[in-house]
GUPAKOL-598688 format. One record per residue (C-alpha): residue in one letter; x, y, z. Coordinates in steps of 0.25 Angstrom, whole numbers, plus 5000, padded with zeros to 4 digits. Each point is the difference from the previous one (the first is absolute). Layout:
BEGIN
AXYZ
...
This chain:
BEGIN
M494649355083
G500650105012
G501250065001
N500950124994
P499350024986
E501450064999
I500949914989
I501450095003
P500049965017
Q499949864996
V501249994989
T500850085009
E499849905012
R500449884993
Y501150054989
A501150085002
I499650124991
A500950144998
Q499050135008
A500650094988
P498850034991
E501150044989
R500049855001
W498749964998
G499149984989
I498849944995
C499449984985
D498849934993
G499250014988
S498650054995
S499150025014
G501349965007
G500850084994
N499250135003
C500149945015
A501350015000
F500350144994
T498850035010
V500549945013
A501650094997
W499050114997
L499449995016
R501249945006
P501350064995
D500549955014
K500049864995
F500050004986
R501050094992
R500049894986
V499149974995
I499649904985
G498750034993
Y499649924987
L498750054994
S499450085011
S498550005001
F500250135000
A498850034993
Q498949905008
I500350065014
P498650075001
E499750145000
G501250014992
N501350004997
P500750105014
Y501349994997
P500450094989
A499550125010
L500449955012
I501449984996
S500150164994
R499450035014
V500849935009
P501350015004
R501049924994
Q500049865005
P501349935004
L499749894990
R500849924987
I498749954990
F500349914991
M498649974989
Q499749924988
A499050044992
G499349934987
H499950064987
R498749914998
D499649995015
L498650025005
H499050094989
W501450054995
N499250064989
E498850075009
P499750125007
R499549935013
F500649895008
N501450034990
W501149945010
L500950034991
A499850144999
E499550005016
N501749935002
L500450114992
R499550115009
V500549985012
A501549974992
A499950134996
A499450055014
L501349955005
A500950064990
E499450135002
A500350005016
G501349934998
Y499849865006
D501249904997
F499249894989
R499949934989
L499049964990
V500249904990
L499049984988
G499749874994
E499149974989
G499349875005
G498650015008
H499549965012
S501149905003
P500949975011
N501249964990
H500750144999
G500350035015
G500549875002
V501150004988
L500150155007
L500149975016
P501749975002
D500150154991
A499050045007
L500749955016
R501250064995
W499450134996
L499150005014
W501349985009
R501150064992
P500850115010
D499550115002
Q500750104990
D500350145007
């Protein structure tokens, strides 16, 4: 294919995009929810608002690094909306438990003082709950800063 592998320059070339990273967000679910969190974690200079639906932290090779990273690294300027399902994949098993890993990430964010919100639903691994939450998640993420 060739060309620049970075998508940001390609988008900003074609569209008028706000420069302030507080105006940029990234969202996805399942494996993409983990990816959205990772993008913001690695590039807070570009993305500072994150939505992760049913994020697959349980599937990261070598295990979920985020609870330890969040506690070790100075707090980043992120605002994070998480949605998890009580009956997500492996919800009642000790290994690869998606609910438990999302709760571990949320607990680490709380302990580190992050601006985050976690919404738990009763469902399994389905986009239904996240889809209903999207308008409120967007309003919450881009609410005015509170001093």
